[in-house]
N, C-alpha and C positions, 0 to 999 in steps of 0.2 A: 498885706499878704492874705489870701483867702484862707478860709478855714480848712478847705480840702488839702491845700499845699502843706499847711502846718501839720495836719494829721499824717500825711505821707512821710514827712521828715521825722516825726516823732516815732512812727512805726519802724522806719529804717534804722534809727538810733537804738531802738530796743532790740532789733534783730542782731545788730552788731555787738551789743553788749552780751546778749545771750551766747552768740558764737564764741566770744572771747572766754566766757565762764566755762563753756563746754571744753574748750581747747586746754584751759589751765587745769580743769578737773581730770582730763585724760592724761596729761603729763604727770600730774600728782599720783594718779593710780598706777601708772606704768612704773614710777620710781619706787613706790611702796612695794609693788609685786616683785620687782627685781630684788630688792633688799631682803624680803621675807623668804624668797626661794633660795637665795645664796647661802643663808645660814645653815639650814638643815643639810645642804649638799656638802658642806665642809665637815660635818660632824657624823652623819650617819654612814655606816659601812655599805658598800654596794652589795646587791644580792649575790653576785658571784663571789665576792670576797667572803661573805658569811657562809656560803655553801662550801667554799674551799676549806675554811677553818673547821667546819663540822666534819667534812670527809677525813681531814687529817686526824681529828680527834678519834673518830671511829676506827681508823686504820691503826692508830697506836694502841687503842684498847684491845683490838683483835690480836695484835702482835704480842701482847703481854699475857693473853689468856692461855690457860691449859688447853691441850688438844688430845684427842683419842677417844675411842669408844668406851674404855674403861673408866673415863672420867665421870661417867654418869653414876658409877657406884660409889663415888665419894660423897659423904654426907653433905646435905645442902647448907647446914649451919652447925655451929658449935665448934669445939677445938679441933675436930677432925675434918672440918670443911676447908676449902681452899683459902678462905680469908682467915680462918683460925690457925692453919698451919703456917701461914705467912708471918704470924706473930712470934712463933717459937723457933729455937734452933733445931737442926734437922732430926737429931735422935728423939727429942721430945715430941716434935711434930709427927714423926712416924708412929710414935706410941699411941697417938690419938686417932690414927687412921686404921679402920678395921681390916683393910686389905693387906696390912703390913705387919700383923701381929707376930708371925713366925720370924720375920726379919728382926723385929725388936727383941725377941727372945735370944736370937743369935748374937746380936750386938751386946746385950747385957752379959751373956755367957762369955764373950770374948773380952769384956771390960773396956769396950770402946765408946760407951755413952759419952763420957766427958771429952774424949778426943774428938769425936765428931761434933759435939755441941760447941766446942771452943774453936774449931777450925773456922777459917774465914774464906768465903767465896769459893766453895767447892761444888762439884757436881756429883750426885749420887744416883747410881743405877739401882733402883730398889726392887728386888724380886717380890712378887706377890706370894701369898700363902700357897696358891696353887702351883707357883714355880718351885717352891721347896718340896711340895707333895710329889713332884715328878721324880724326886730322888728316892730310891728304895729306902724304906724305913731304917733298915739296919745300917745303911751308909750314912744317912742323915744323923742318926743317933751317934755314930762313931765320929762324925765331923763335929757335932756339938760338944762332944767329950774331949776333943783334941784342941786345946786353946790356941796353940801355935798355928795349926793348920787352919782353924776357923778364922783366925785373925788375918791370915794370908788371903783366904778366899774373900773375906768381907772388904779388906782394903783394896782388893782388885776391882771392886765395884765403885771406887771413888777416884775422881781426878782432882788435882790441885788447882783447878781454875773453873770458874763458873761459865758453863756453856750454854748460850742461847740457841734456840732451834736452828738459826741461820748458820751457826758455827759448829753444829753437832756432827755432821758428816765429816769423816776423816779419821785419822789415827791419833789416839790421845794416851799419854803416859798416865799410869795410875799411881796411887800411893803405895801399892804393893811393889811397884817397880816395872811391871810388864806393860804391854800395850793393849788398848781396846780399839777395835776397828768398827766404825759406824758407817753404814751405808744407807742410802735412801734420801728422802726429803719429807718435809712435813705434809701430812701427818704419819707417813709410813717409814719409820726408821727401823733398822735391824742392827743388833750388836753382835759382833763376832759370827755373823752368818746364820745364827739360829735363835737369837733372843729378841723378840719383837717388843717395841715400845708400845705399851697399851694406853698409857696416859702420860703425856710429857709436858714439860715447862711448868711444873708445879713448884711454886716459890715457898721457901721457908726463910727464916730470918738470916740464915748464913749459907744457904745452899739452893741450887736448882735441882729438882728431883725428876728423874724419868723412871716411871714404874714399868718393869719389864716382866715378861712371862717365863723366863728361864733363868736359873741361877748361872752366873758366869764363873768359869773355872780357869784359873791361871794355868799356863802351859808348863810352868816349872815349880 
């Protein structure tokens, strides 16, 4: 056999060996790539699922938040803040809120502090200091001096169930025995046709509070 023939056969054999090596390498790379890509796909959440979870969390946080223009007057921190009030029962929580000092005086005068603090899952419509200031001074002094009448007025501001904003509109029986009528929707609620909710869905340890701009008077 001539040298040229031997050289051609050797060259052909080398080409065949190289092609086989390339084929095996490609198969190996393909298998590794498939295995490595499947593992993360089974454990990592999809972008749409992550976004859906984030949106749901944000919506839940908004649903739990107080609402209303007067909420800006509530202290940002301390016992009178929203987070501080949430730790205390309602009469104690109100005593730490500067908007409600006249109401707290009335509650103490009527001897209702322990009653309100020990109640469970109630709703309190809490008149601001300005709400009490709408009452002529002589009439307010007379009310504060009459424990029975004062108790009747204050318990008319309390319902025996904890009302979320979505359940607020409607007619609700009070601890006094009469009914309150709430109209509107968040953030614009009106109680008995004339008392506006200024800051609502304020949480305390045992109550949900709606701060109102007018003292509510029972009809009987």
